[in-house]
LUMDRENMAR-688374 format. One record per residue (C-alpha): residue in three letters; x, y, z; residue number from 1. Coordinates in nm, 4 decimals, always signed. Layout:
<rs>
R;resn;px;py;pz;resi
R;ALA;X;Y;Z;NUM .
...
</rs>
This chain:
<rs>
R;resn;px;py;pz;resi
R;MET;-0.0026;+0.0138;-0.0137;1 .
R;PRO;+0.1307;+0.3748;-0.0846;2 .
R;LEU;+0.2889;+0.5489;+0.1805;3 .
R;PRO;+0.3535;+0.9339;+0.1884;4 .
R;SER;+0.7089;+0.8923;+0.0848;5 .
R;ASN;+0.9412;+0.6435;-0.0333;6 .
R;ASN;+1.0896;+0.5405;+0.2872;7 .
R;PRO;+0.9998;+0.1714;+0.4159;8 .
R;ALA;+0.7102;+0.1839;+0.6745;9 .
R;SER;+0.5613;+0.0013;+0.9761;10 .
R;ALA;+0.3394;+0.1036;+1.2776;11 .
R;SER;+0.0512;+0.0530;+1.5084;12 .
R;ALA;-0.3098;+0.1226;+1.6173;13 .
R;ALA;-0.5817;+0.0622;+1.8786;14 .
R;ALA;-0.9605;+0.1340;+1.8653;15 .
R;ALA;-1.0616;+0.4397;+2.0705;16 .
R;ASP;-1.4000;+0.4134;+2.2091;17 .
R;LYS;-1.7014;+0.6632;+2.1018;18 .
R;SER;-1.7945;+0.7674;+2.4427;19 .
R;ALA;-1.4594;+0.7667;+2.6706;20 .
R;GLY;-1.1301;+0.8936;+2.6600;21 .
R;LYS;-0.7905;+0.7345;+2.6386;22 .
R;ALA;-0.8817;+0.4804;+2.8936;23 .
R;ALA;-1.1779;+0.3847;+2.6547;24 .
R;ALA;-0.9546;+0.3284;+2.3722;25 .
R;ALA;-0.7813;+0.0716;+2.5725;26 .
R;SER;-1.0982;-0.0948;+2.6433;27 .
R;LYS;-1.1984;-0.0788;+2.2809;28 .
R;SER;-0.8717;-0.2102;+2.1533;29 .
R;ALA;-0.8747;-0.5069;+2.4079;30 .
R;GLU;-1.1822;-0.6211;+2.2234;31 .
R;ALA;-0.9411;-0.6751;+1.8966;32 .
R;ALA;-0.8993;-1.0354;+1.8068;33 .
R;SER;-0.5698;-1.2177;+1.8001;34 .
R;ALA;-0.6640;-1.2611;+1.4005;35 .
R;ALA;-0.3182;-1.0953;+1.3109;36 .
R;LYS;-0.0469;-1.2619;+1.5231;37 .
R;ALA;+0.3503;-1.2811;+1.4216;38 .
R;GLY;+0.2613;-1.5285;+1.1791;39 .
R;GLN;+0.0489;-1.2957;+0.9444;40 .
R;SER;+0.2125;-1.1640;+0.6072;41 .
R;THR;+0.3351;-0.8455;+0.5938;42 .
R;SER;+0.1167;-0.7667;+0.3036;43 .
R;GLN;-0.1699;-0.8562;+0.4743;44 .
R;ALA;-0.1082;-0.6302;+0.7617;45 .
R;ALA;+0.0094;-0.3616;+0.5353;46 .
R;SER;-0.3474;-0.3636;+0.3845;47 .
R;VAL;-0.4986;-0.2457;+0.6735;48 .
R;ALA;-0.3025;+0.0882;+0.7847;49 .
R;SER;-0.1202;+0.3956;+0.6253;50 .
R;ALA;+0.1175;+0.5763;+0.8380;51 .
R;ALA;+0.1777;+0.9724;+0.8055;52 .
R;THR;+0.5335;+1.1119;+0.7479;53 .
R;ALA;+0.6484;+1.4946;+0.7425;54 .
R;ASP;+0.9537;+1.3540;+0.5231;55 .
R;LYS;+0.8470;+1.5038;+0.1815;56 .
R;SER;+1.1209;+1.2997;-0.0010;57 .
R;ALA;+1.1655;+0.9959;+0.1699;58 .
R;PRO;-2.3292;+0.9491;+0.7388;59 .
R;LYS;-2.6197;+1.0241;+0.7590;60 .
R;ALA;-2.9699;+0.8223;+0.7033;61 .
R;SER;-3.2880;+0.7721;+0.8781;62 .
R;ASN;-3.4601;+0.4673;+1.0052;63 .
R;GLY;-3.1708;+0.3247;+1.2009;64 .
R;GLY;-2.9225;+0.2742;+0.9372;65 .
R;SER;-3.1085;+0.2548;+0.6044;66 .
R;PRO;-2.9210;+0.4352;+0.3142;67 .
R;GLY;-3.0244;+0.7908;+0.2245;68 .
R;VAL;-2.9292;+0.9108;-0.1164;69 .
R;ALA;-2.6658;+1.2054;-0.1048;70 .
R;ALA;-2.6132;+1.2603;-0.4924;71 .
R;LYS;-2.7962;+1.1845;-0.8137;72 .
R;ALA;-2.7342;+0.8009;-0.9011;73 .
R;ALA;-2.4826;+0.7624;-1.2085;74 .
R;LYS;-2.5864;+0.5375;-1.4994;75 .
R;PRO;-2.5426;+0.1695;-1.4586;76 .
R;GLY;-2.2066;+0.0354;-1.6181;77 .
R;PHE;-1.8815;-0.1086;-1.5327;78 .
R;SER;-1.5941;+0.0958;-1.6075;79 .
R;LEU;-1.1992;+0.0269;-1.5517;80 .
R;SER;-1.1254;+0.3890;-1.4282;81 .
R;ARG;-1.4115;+0.3683;-1.1492;82 .
R;ARG;-1.3144;+0.3095;-0.7898;83 .
R;LEU;-1.4840;+0.2661;-0.4615;84 .
R;ARG;-1.4165;+0.4877;-0.1634;85 .
R;LEU;-1.5397;+0.4197;+0.1803;86 .
R;ARG;-1.5137;+0.6329;+0.4711;87 .
R;VAL;-1.6011;+0.4428;+0.8276;88 .
R;GLY;-1.6441;+0.7043;+1.0856;89 .
R;ALA;-1.7362;+0.6734;+1.4824;90 .
R;GLU;-2.1261;+0.7309;+1.4052;91 .
R;GLY;-2.1503;+0.6401;+1.0547;92 .
R;ALA;-2.0196;+0.5561;+0.7271;93 .
R;ARG;-2.0076;+0.7027;+0.3284;94 .
R;ALA;-1.9515;+0.5061;+0.0288;95 .
R;GLU;-1.8519;+0.7409;-0.2956;96 .
R;LEU;-1.8391;+0.5895;-0.6612;97 .
R;LEU;-1.5542;+0.7562;-0.8101;98 .
R;SER;-1.4756;+0.7983;-1.1924;99 .
R;GLY;-1.1451;+0.8923;-1.3543;100 .
R;TRP;-0.7948;+0.8700;-1.2003;101 .
R;ARG;-0.5910;+1.1904;-1.2209;102 .
R;LYS;-0.9009;+1.4037;-1.1206;103 .
R;PRO;-1.1827;+1.1725;-0.9992;104 .
R;ARG;-1.5155;+1.2887;-0.9829;105 .
R;VAL;-1.7834;+1.1570;-0.7637;106 .
R;VAL;-2.0760;+0.9870;-0.9758;107 .
R;ALA;-2.2790;+0.8476;-0.6827;108 .
R;THR;-2.2519;+0.8709;-0.3384;109 .
R;GLN;-2.4663;+0.7305;-0.0327;110 .
R;GLN;-2.4046;+0.7636;+0.3572;111 .
R;ILE;-2.5939;+0.5687;+0.6737;112 .
R;GLU;-2.5878;+0.5927;+1.0393;113 .
R;TYR;-2.5011;+0.2770;+1.2429;114 .
R;ARG;-2.7643;+0.1097;+1.3946;115 .
R;PRO;-2.7379;+0.0891;+1.7762;116 .
R;GLY;-2.4737;-0.1218;+1.9539;117 .
R;VAL;-2.2010;-0.0716;+1.7010;118 .
R;ALA;-1.9143;+0.0224;+1.9187;119 .
R;MET;-1.5950;-0.1541;+1.7971;120 .
R;LEU;-1.4406;-0.0897;+1.4227;121 .
R;PRO;-1.4706;-0.4351;+1.3262;122 .
R;GLU;-1.8553;-0.4020;+1.4009;123 .
R;ALA;-1.8690;-0.0806;+1.1945;124 .
R;ILE;-1.7130;-0.2878;+0.9019;125 .
R;VAL;-1.9874;-0.5554;+0.9163;126 .
R;ALA;-2.2510;-0.2757;+0.9637;127 .
R;LEU;-2.1459;-0.1331;+0.5992;128 .
R;GLU;-2.3345;-0.4166;+0.4240;129 .
R;PRO;-2.6676;-0.1966;+0.3528;130 .
R;LEU;-2.4564;+0.0868;+0.2466;131 .
R;LEU;-2.2783;-0.1228;-0.0298;132 .
R;THR;-2.6242;-0.2358;-0.1110;133 .
R;ALA;-2.7336;+0.1223;-0.1557;134 .
R;ILE;-2.4287;+0.2357;-0.3627;135 .
R;ILE;-2.4886;-0.0728;-0.6144;136 .
R;ALA;-2.8637;+0.0601;-0.6606;137 .
R;ALA;-2.7318;+0.4260;-0.6861;138 .
R;GLY;-2.4166;+0.3931;-0.9188;139 .
R;GLY;-2.4320;+0.0283;-1.0583;140 .
R;PRO;-2.2300;-0.2768;-1.0041;141 .
R;ILE;-1.9065;-0.2373;-0.8102;142 .
R;LYS;-1.7941;-0.6200;-0.8738;143 .
R;GLY;-1.4261;-0.6140;-0.9552;144 .
R;LEU;-1.3612;-0.2537;-0.8686;145 .
R;THR;-1.0624;-0.1401;-0.5981;146 .
R;CYS;-1.2080;-0.0228;-0.2854;147 .
R;ASP;-0.9918;+0.2626;-0.0724;148 .
R;VAL;-1.0792;+0.2739;+0.2908;149 .
R;LEU;-1.0606;+0.5925;+0.5076;150 .
R;ILE;-1.0790;+0.4979;+0.9039;151 .
R;GLY;-1.2269;+0.7938;+1.1089;152 .
R;ASP;-0.9598;+0.9015;+1.3646;153 .
R;ALA;-1.1768;+0.7959;+1.6765;154 .
R;TRP;-1.1155;+0.4351;+1.5657;155 .
R;MET;-0.7522;+0.4826;+1.5337;156 .
R;LEU;-0.4363;+0.5491;+1.7473;157 .
R;TYR;-0.1652;+0.7814;+1.6290;158 .
R;ASP;+0.1715;+0.8538;+1.8229;159 .
R;VAL;+0.4782;+1.0062;+1.7601;160 .
R;VAL;+0.7477;+0.7331;+1.8737;161 .
R;ARG;+1.0797;+0.9514;+2.0034;162 .
R;ALA;+1.3227;+0.6729;+1.8869;163 .
R;ASP;+1.5796;+0.6636;+1.5622;164 .
R;LEU;+1.4963;+0.3124;+1.4253;165 .
R;ARG;+1.6957;+0.3477;+1.1263;166 .
R;ASN;+1.9583;+0.1323;+1.2399;167 .
R;LEU;+1.7514;-0.1574;+1.3723;168 .
R;SER;+1.6388;-0.4596;+1.1580;169 .
R;PRO;+1.2855;-0.4194;+1.0372;170 .
R;ARG;+1.1466;-0.6897;+1.2836;171 .
R;ALA;+1.3156;-0.4894;+1.5693;172 .
R;ALA;+1.1725;-0.1999;+1.4896;173 .
R;ASP;+0.8237;-0.3112;+1.4537;174 .
R;ASP;+0.8552;-0.4669;+1.7943;175 .
R;VAL;+0.9557;-0.1052;+1.9136;176 .
R;VAL;+0.6870;+0.0597;+1.7580;177 .
R;ARG;+0.4042;-0.2058;+1.8045;178 .
R;SER;+0.5180;-0.2243;+2.2217;179 .
R;ALA;+0.4952;+0.1241;+2.2430;180 .
R;LEU;+0.1691;+0.1783;+2.1284;181 .
R;ALA;+0.0169;-0.0968;+2.2784;182 .
R;ASP;+0.1665;-0.0226;+2.6218;183 .
R;VAL;-0.0228;+0.3573;+2.5389;184 .
R;ALA;-0.3617;+0.1617;+2.4927;185 .
R;GLY;-0.3201;-0.0883;+2.7536;186 .
R;VAL;-0.3539;-0.4187;+2.5294;187 .
R;PRO;-0.0924;-0.6868;+2.4280;188 .
R;PRO;+0.1084;-0.6119;+2.1387;189 .
R;GLY;-0.0576;-0.8867;+1.9345;190 .
R;ASP;-0.3868;-0.7259;+1.9563;191 .
R;VAL;-0.2965;-0.4298;+1.7242;192 .
R;ILE;-0.1573;-0.3944;+1.3543;193 .
R;THR;+0.0868;-0.1707;+1.2718;194 .
R;ARG;+0.2626;+0.0491;+1.0428;195 .
R;TRP;+0.5316;+0.3256;+1.1013;196 .
R;GLN;+0.7272;+0.6084;+0.9128;197 .
R;THR;+1.0517;+0.7562;+1.0041;198 .
R;GLN;+1.0465;+1.1520;+0.9549;199 .
R;THR;+1.3449;+1.3935;+0.8752;200 .
R;GLY;+1.6057;+1.3620;+1.0973;201 .
R;GLY;+1.4976;+1.0406;+1.2189;202 .
R;THR;+1.4136;+1.1514;+1.5805;203 .
R;CYS;+1.0356;+1.1353;+1.5465;204 .
R;THR;+0.8656;+0.8216;+1.4165;205 .
R;ILE;+0.5068;+0.8602;+1.3040;206 .
R;ALA;+0.3099;+0.5373;+1.4432;207 .
R;CYS;-0.0460;+0.4505;+1.3553;208 .
R;GLY;-0.2493;+0.1348;+1.3536;209 .
R;MET;-0.5990;-0.0378;+1.4605;210 .
R;PRO;-0.7207;-0.3719;+1.6071;211 .
R;ALA;-0.6106;-0.6738;+1.4615;212 .
R;ALA;-0.9821;-0.8039;+1.4545;213 .
R;VAL;-1.0400;-0.5722;+1.1672;214 .
R;LEU;-0.8482;-0.7697;+0.9370;215 .
R;PRO;-1.1182;-1.0554;+0.8874;216 .
R;SER;-1.3933;-0.8299;+0.8888;217 .
R;LEU;-1.2480;-0.6096;+0.6103;218 .
R;GLN;-1.1425;-0.9269;+0.4039;219 .
R;ALA;-1.4758;-1.0802;+0.4531;220 .
R;MET;-1.6315;-0.7379;+0.3178;221 .
R;LEU;-1.4057;-0.7286;+0.0076;222 .
R;LYS;-1.4515;-1.0885;-0.0611;223 .
R;ALA;-1.8468;-1.0776;-0.0479;224 .
R;HIS;-1.8590;-0.7969;-0.3137;225 .
R;GLN;-1.5365;-0.9094;-0.5020;226 .
R;LEU;-1.3790;-0.5940;-0.4718;227 .
R;HIS;-0.9893;-0.5491;-0.4928;228 .
R;PRO;-0.8301;-0.3880;-0.1625;229 .
R;GLY;-0.6764;-0.0715;-0.2111;230 .
R;GLU;-0.5435;+0.1977;+0.0276;231 .
R;VAL;-0.6555;+0.1664;+0.3751;232 .
R;THR;-0.5611;+0.5119;+0.5789;233 .
R;GLY;-0.6560;+0.7028;+0.8646;234 .
R;GLU;-0.8518;+0.9807;+0.7985;235 .
R;PHE;-0.6145;+1.2557;+0.9594;236 .
R;VAL;-0.3127;+1.0857;+0.7458;237 .
R;TYR;-0.5289;+1.1198;+0.4187;238 .
R;GLU;-0.6167;+1.4714;+0.4922;239 .
R;TYR;-0.2472;+1.6001;+0.6152;240 .
R;ASN;-0.0846;+1.4268;+0.2771;241 .
R;ALA;-0.3471;+1.6084;+0.0522;242 .
R;GLN;-0.2490;+1.9375;+0.2404;243 .
R;ARG;+0.0811;+1.9288;+0.3480;244 .
R;ASN;+0.2287;+2.1785;+0.1115;245 .
R;ARG;-0.0098;+2.4254;+0.2739;246 .
R;LEU;+0.0833;+2.3471;+0.6407;247 .
R;SER;+0.4434;+2.4623;+0.6126;248 .
R;SER;+0.5221;+2.6831;+0.9188;249 .
R;ARG;+0.8201;+2.6716;+1.1706;250 .
R;CYS;+0.5443;+2.5692;+1.4465;251 .
R;ALA;+0.1661;+2.4625;+1.3441;252 .
R;VAL;-0.1037;+2.3198;+1.5301;253 .
R;ILE;-0.3309;+2.1221;+1.3102;254 .
R;SER;-0.6928;+1.9980;+1.3691;255 .
R;LEU;-0.9523;+1.7758;+1.1930;256 .
R;VAL;-1.2845;+1.8155;+1.3522;257 .
R;ARG;-1.5130;+1.5174;+1.3093;258 .
R;GLU;-1.8367;+1.3736;+1.4865;259 .
R;THR;-1.7158;+1.2318;+1.8025;260 .
R;GLY;-1.4333;+1.4722;+1.8502;261 .
R;THR;-1.0889;+1.6262;+1.7023;262 .
R;GLN;-0.7755;+1.4797;+1.6012;263 .
R;LEU;-0.4886;+1.7457;+1.6868;264 .
R;ALA;-0.1292;+1.7557;+1.5785;265 .
R;VAL;+0.1682;+1.9578;+1.5995;266 .
R;THR;+0.4449;+1.9972;+1.3412;267 .
R;ALA;+0.7820;+2.1953;+1.3826;268 .
R;ASP;+0.9488;+2.2734;+1.0776;269 .
R;GLY;+0.7598;+2.0039;+0.8694;270 .
R;VAL;+0.7865;+1.7321;+1.1115;271 .
R;LEU;+0.4942;+1.5943;+1.3219;272 .
R;THR;+0.6169;+1.6114;+1.6691;273 .
R;ALA;+0.2856;+1.5362;+1.8801;274 .
R;MET;-0.0547;+1.3863;+1.7942;275 .
R;SER;-0.3896;+1.3686;+2.0242;276 .
R;PHE;-0.7399;+1.2677;+1.9797;277 .
R;GLU;-0.9497;+1.5112;+2.1715;278 .
R;LEU;-1.2605;+1.3069;+2.2322;279 .
R;GLY;-1.5948;+1.5124;+2.2591;280 .
R;VAL;-1.3892;+1.8774;+2.1988;281 .
R;ARG;-1.5159;+2.0558;+1.8679;282 .
R;ALA;-1.5406;+2.3941;+1.9821;283 .
R;PRO;-1.2585;+2.6411;+1.8158;284 .
R;GLU;-1.1917;+2.7995;+2.1676;285 .
R;ASP;-1.1342;+2.4479;+2.3451;286 .
R;LEU;-0.9305;+2.3234;+2.0429;287 .
R;GLU;-0.7076;+2.6264;+2.0706;288 .
R;VAL;-0.6100;+2.5745;+2.4410;289 .
R;ARG;-0.5716;+2.1951;+2.3911;290 .
R;GLY;-0.3415;+2.2776;+2.0695;291 .
R;ARG;-0.1607;+2.5258;+2.2886;292 .
R;GLY;-0.0833;+2.2607;+2.5553;293 .
R;LEU;+0.0131;+2.0115;+2.2825;294 .
R;VAL;+0.2761;+2.2497;+2.1393;295 .
R;ARG;+0.3966;+2.3124;+2.5079;296 .
R;GLY;+0.4273;+1.9541;+2.5683;297 .
R;ALA;+0.6151;+1.9015;+2.2684;298 .
R;GLY;+0.8906;+2.0930;+2.4335;299 .
R;LEU;+0.8244;+2.3734;+2.1625;300 .
R;THR;+0.7573;+2.7462;+2.2032;301 .
R;LEU;+0.4637;+2.9365;+2.1103;302 .
R;ASP;+0.5227;+3.2630;+1.9425;303 .
R;SER;+0.3916;+3.5017;+1.6921;304 .
R;ASP;+0.4852;+3.2571;+1.3834;305 .
R;THR;+0.2937;+2.9800;+1.5463;306 .
R;ARG;+0.0114;+2.8768;+1.2898;307 .
R;PHE;-0.3132;+2.7189;+1.3538;308 .
R;PHE;-0.4815;+2.5117;+1.0825;309 .
R;ALA;-0.8281;+2.3717;+1.0746;310 .
R;LEU;-0.9164;+2.0821;+0.8222;311 .
R;LEU;-1.2604;+2.2077;+0.7613;312 .
R;PRO;-1.5459;+2.1101;+0.4780;313 .
R;ALA;-1.5250;+2.3853;+0.2073;314 .
R;GLY;-1.6993;+2.7170;+0.3210;315 .
R;TRP;-1.6526;+2.6985;+0.6928;316 .
R;THR;-1.4665;+2.9849;+0.8248;317 .
R;PRO;-1.3417;+2.9310;+1.1936;318 .
R;PRO;-1.2605;+3.2173;+1.4430;319 .
R;ALA;-0.9208;+3.3409;+1.4652;320 .
R;PRO;-0.6207;+3.2344;+1.5285;321 .
R;TRP;-0.7503;+2.9248;+1.3257;322 .
R;ILE;-0.6859;+2.9202;+0.9360;323 .
R;ALA;-0.9328;+2.7260;+0.7646;324 .
R;LEU;-0.7937;+2.4622;+0.4890;325 .
R;PRO;-1.0537;+2.2757;+0.2923;326 .
R;THR;-1.0593;+1.9059;+0.3672;327 .
R;SER;-1.0539;+1.6796;+0.0311;328 .
R;VAL;-1.3311;+1.4426;+0.1547;329 .
</rs>
């Protein structure tokens, strides 16, 4: 799976519960099945998470989950230039049928809210079935298409591992990252699948991942609809990569607001140095306070050159000091 740079990658993750903080993230990840143990292939694990890097070189439906049409249906018909994109959020999911490669356009879209009881990422993957049925009805067959999956940040765990892993063997580096993030989430290392990315300078490694139990759920969904696996990426990573050329600053706070909270990150001269998911926090004023605290916690100094970037839907204007950048999805 493509990464944001040409450097080799690996990493970590744990699910975050929608109604609690870091303690809930540990609880949620503890539900992760042991399906992806050390014996699983690298390619299998690599198909379930994408790591971020700062080194440029190197849903909504009514009636308990019934789909609602969010765009006019495209004419049925199969094309090799088409692909499917799924966004699996904390409260609901969205499917988009895309046409074209260089500048893809959305030809059909559907969204749902989850039924009551969906509290884990594997359950959310299973709950996508009515969404896929609806996108087929709206846009035509999806058999044989490549399917990209964006995972909402409430389900993910990102962290900055302050260690230079470049001189370690790939297995040893994997163990360091997996152990560090499993310790943060309070789960056994075998319960998470991981990817990581070294950044400029090598001292800050970006790690991300999710529960190992996601693998069988995701594979079953793809197999049932005869879809080809594409990129599986955390939402913040996806948006950060899309906007990174506009996020340059000596020191920057970046926020991505979603249904259940906000993913915050701090960069210093283009290097991600700290990340935090703020459950239930969405107000600009509160996010500014949390962002400033994250900067200080990373050992950086706030001054007039510090920038606050808010990744928001096009047309939204946050109050100062936030600078709006439109999200791509």
